[in-house]
C-alpha positions in Angstrom: -55.4 -137.8 -57.7 -58.8 -136.5 -58.7 -60.2 -137.7 -62.1 -61.8 -134.8 -63.8 -64.8 -135.7 -66.0 -67.1 -133.7 -68.3 -70.1 -134.9 -66.3 -69.3 -132.8 -63.3 -70.8 -129.3 -62.8 -68.9 -127.9 -65.8 -71.7 -127.7 -68.3 -73.8 -125.2 -66.2 -71.9 -122.4 -67.9 -73.8 -123.3 -71.1 -77.5 -123.5 -70.1 -78.2 -119.8 -70.7 -77.6 -119.5 -74.4 -79.1 -116.0 -75.0 -76.7 -114.4 -72.5 -73.9 -116.7 -73.7 -74.3 -115.1 -77.1 -74.2 -111.6 -75.5 -71.1 -112.5 -73.5 -68.9 -114.2 -76.1 -70.6 -113.5 -79.5 -69.3 -111.3 -82.2 -67.0 -111.6 -85.1 -63.6 -113.2 -84.2 -60.4 -114.1 -86.2 -61.1 -117.8 -85.5 -64.4 -117.6 -87.4 -62.6 -116.4 -90.5 -59.9 -119.0 -90.2 -62.4 -121.9 -90.1 -64.5 -120.3 -92.8 -61.6 -120.0 -95.2 -60.5 -123.5 -94.4 -64.0 -124.9 -95.0 -64.2 -123.2 -98.4 -60.7 -124.5 -99.3 -61.6 -128.1 -98.4 -65.1 -128.0 -99.9 -67.9 -130.5 -99.4 -69.8 -131.2 -96.3 -69.0 -129.6 -92.9 -69.5 -130.8 -89.3 -68.9 -128.6 -86.3 -68.4 -130.6 -83.1 -69.4 -128.7 -79.9 -71.1 -126.1 -82.1 -72.8 -124.2 -79.2 -75.2 -121.6 -80.5 -73.9 -121.7 -84.0 -71.6 -118.7 -83.8 -69.4 -120.2 -86.5 -71.7 -122.7 -88.1 -74.3 -120.2 -89.1 -71.9 -117.8 -91.0 -70.5 -120.9 -92.8 -74.0 -121.9 -93.9 -74.6 -118.3 -95.0 -71.8 -118.8 -97.5 -73.6 -121.7 -99.1 -71.8 -124.5 -97.4 -73.6 -127.7 -96.3 -73.3 -127.5 -92.5 -74.2 -129.8 -89.6 -73.8 -128.8 -86.0 -73.5 -131.2 -83.0 -73.4 -130.3 -79.3 -74.1 -131.9 -75.9 -76.1 -129.1 -74.4 -79.7 -129.0 -75.6 -80.2 -125.3 -74.6 -77.4 -124.3 -76.9 -78.8 -126.2 -79.8 -82.3 -124.7 -79.3 -80.7 -121.3 -79.6 -78.7 -122.3 -82.7 -81.9 -123.6 -84.3 -83.9 -120.5 -83.5 -81.2 -118.3 -85.0 -80.7 -120.4 -88.2 -84.4 -120.7 -88.8 -84.8 -117.0 -88.5 -82.3 -116.6 -91.3 -83.9 -119.2 -93.5 -80.9 -121.6 -93.2 -81.2 -125.3 -93.5 -78.5 -126.4 -91.0 -78.9 -129.8 -89.3 -78.5 -129.7 -85.6 -77.9 -132.8 -83.5 -77.5 -133.4 -79.8 -74.8 -135.8 -78.8 -71.7 -136.5 -76.9 -68.6 -135.9 -79.0 -67.0 -139.0 -77.5 -69.6 -141.4 -78.8 -72.1 -139.8 -81.2 -72.9 -141.6 -84.5 -74.4 -139.7 -87.4 -73.9 -142.6 -89.9 -72.2 -140.4 -92.4 -68.8 -138.9 -93.1 -67.8 -135.3 -93.7 -65.2 -133.6 -95.8 -64.3 -131.0 -93.1 -64.8 -131.4 -89.3 -63.8 -128.7 -86.9 -64.0 -127.7 -83.2 -63.5 -124.1 -82.0 -63.9 -122.0 -78.9 -61.1 -124.2 -77.4 -63.7 -126.9 -77.1 -61.0 -129.5 -77.2 -60.0 -128.5 -73.7 -63.4 -129.7 -72.4 -62.1 -133.2 -72.7 -60.4 -133.5 -69.3 -58.6 -136.8 -69.3 -56.6 -139.0 -71.7 -59.5 -141.4 -72.3 -61.9 -138.6 -73.2 -59.4 -137.1 -75.6 -58.8 -140.5 -77.3 -62.5 -141.2 -77.6 -63.1 -137.8 -79.1 -60.4 -138.3 -81.7 -61.5 -141.8 -82.6 -65.0 -140.6 -83.1 -63.8 -137.7 -85.3 -61.8 -140.2 -87.3 -64.9 -142.3 -87.8 -66.9 -139.4 -89.3 -64.1 -138.0 -91.6 -63.9 -138.9 -95.3 -60.8 -140.2 -96.8 -58.8 -137.1 -97.7 -61.0 -135.0 -95.4 -59.6 -132.4 -93.0 -60.0 -132.0 -89.2 -59.0 -128.7 -87.5 -59.2 -127.4 -84.0 -57.4 -125.2 -81.5 -56.4 -125.4 -77.9 -54.7 -122.9 -75.6 -50.9 -123.1 -75.6 -49.9 -123.7 -71.9 -47.9 -121.1 -70.2 -47.0 -120.8 -66.5 -49.0 -117.6 -65.9 -52.2 -119.2 -67.1 -51.5 -122.6 -65.5 -51.6 -121.3 -61.9 -54.0 -121.0 -59.0 -55.4 -117.5 -58.1 -58.2 -117.5 -55.6 -58.5 -113.7 -55.6 -61.4 -112.6 -57.7 -60.3 -111.0 -61.0 -62.4 -108.9 -63.4 -63.4 -110.6 -66.6 -66.1 -108.6 -68.3 -69.2 -106.4 -67.7 -72.0 -106.7 -70.2 -75.8 -105.9 -70.5 -77.9 -109.1 -70.3 -81.1 -109.9 -72.1 -83.2 -108.2 -69.5 -81.2 -105.0 -69.8 -79.3 -105.3 -66.5 -75.6 -104.7 -66.2 -73.8 -107.9 -65.2 -70.3 -107.9 -63.8 -68.4 -111.2 -64.1 -65.4 -112.0 -62.0 -63.4 -115.2 -61.8 -61.1 -117.2 -59.6 -59.1 -120.2 -60.8 -57.6 -123.4 -59.4 -55.0 -125.5 -61.3 -54.2 -129.1 -60.8 -50.7 -129.6 -62.2 -50.9 -133.4 -62.2 -54.2 -133.5 -64.1 -53.3 -130.4 -66.2 -56.8 -129.1 -65.5 -57.6 -125.5 -64.7 -61.0 -124.8 -63.0 -62.5 -121.3 -63.5 -65.1 -120.3 -60.9 -67.2 -117.5 -62.5 -69.3 -115.1 -60.5 -72.0 -113.1 -62.3 -73.5 -110.3 -60.2 -76.2 -107.8 -61.0 -79.0 -105.8 -59.4 -82.6 -106.5 -60.5 -85.5 -104.6 -59.1 -83.4 -103.4 -56.2 -82.3 -107.0 -55.3 -78.7 -108.2 -55.6 -78.5 -111.3 -57.8 -75.6 -113.8 -58.2 -75.0 -116.8 -60.4 -72.0 -119.0 -59.9 -70.8 -121.4 -62.6 -67.6 -123.4 -63.2 -65.5 -124.2 -66.3 -62.8 -126.9 -66.3 -60.3 -127.0 -69.1 -57.5 -129.4 -69.8 -54.1 -128.1 -71.0 -52.2 -130.3 -73.4 -48.6 -129.5 -74.2 -47.5 -129.3 -77.9 -45.5 -132.6 -78.0 -48.1 -134.4 -76.0 -50.8 -133.2 -78.4 -48.8 -134.3 -81.5 -48.2 -137.7 -80.0 -51.9 -138.0 -79.2 -52.9 -137.1 -82.8 -50.4 -139.5 -84.3 -51.5 -142.3 -82.0 -55.2 -141.6 -83.0 -54.4 -142.0 -86.7 -54.0 -138.3 -87.8 -51.3 -136.6 -89.7 -50.7 -133.0 -88.9 -50.7 -130.9 -92.1 -50.2 -127.5 -90.4 -49.8 -126.2 -86.9 -50.0 -122.5 -86.1 -49.6 -120.3 -83.0 -52.3 -117.8 -83.9 -55.1 -117.1 -86.4 -52.7 -115.2 -88.7 -51.0 -118.6 -89.3 -47.9 -117.5 -87.5 -45.6 -120.3 -86.4 -46.1 -122.0 -83.0 -43.7 -120.7 -80.4 -43.5 -120.7 -76.6 -45.3 -117.3 -76.6 -48.1 -118.3 -79.0 -51.6 -118.0 -77.4 -52.9 -121.1 -79.2 -52.0 -124.4 -80.8 -54.1 -124.5 -84.0 -53.8 -127.9 -85.7 -55.0 -128.9 -89.2 -54.9 -132.6 -89.8 -55.9 -135.4 -92.1 -56.2 -139.2 -91.7 -52.8 -140.8 -91.7 
């Protein structure tokens, strides 16, 4: 059985932060969920796997004390440029969520963008949660989401399927298609993404890969409990509807047990 690791070629998707923002940026219900929760909890905020600050920056604009941490330097450089342009004093740190140490604790820690699924094996998930626990104040809150597994998503499809078409930072129309391969034993789905565009009469192509781990609800709950967390709330969508088999997400709000 293959052991999937974060160190494989699965971070190449995140080395073009300007176009990343153009592809996935914009206001989303998840942003409002974490913003409301951060204001409810109060105090200091840490976003783990913050990317280009798509959520951290709006939180800071509301007057919250925000720190962002990510493993990809290019994403952090973009986040810093954006926050400085807005006059925001957000602290940005590069680090691996499994072993970073900021020597402080936070009232509210969150991960979004389904970043939890980037931790591809049991050891990585456990290291992540123990490190979150180390940085959380007593009485603090940790929240994150992961996709709810369903059989349609957890399948292999080697036929290219359309994802999106967008205009990149140079003004070219980029068409993105995808194929996927699922390992049912490892519970890891690999997306192969193909970006194609025409530039100065020349066809261009960029291929990247994303690997995501699917964790089933009872498996996730056991993992959180074993890692020293108590689940306060668990939702199936951003409107706080209950988790069911048809829910798109498993959204967990936890505290230290």
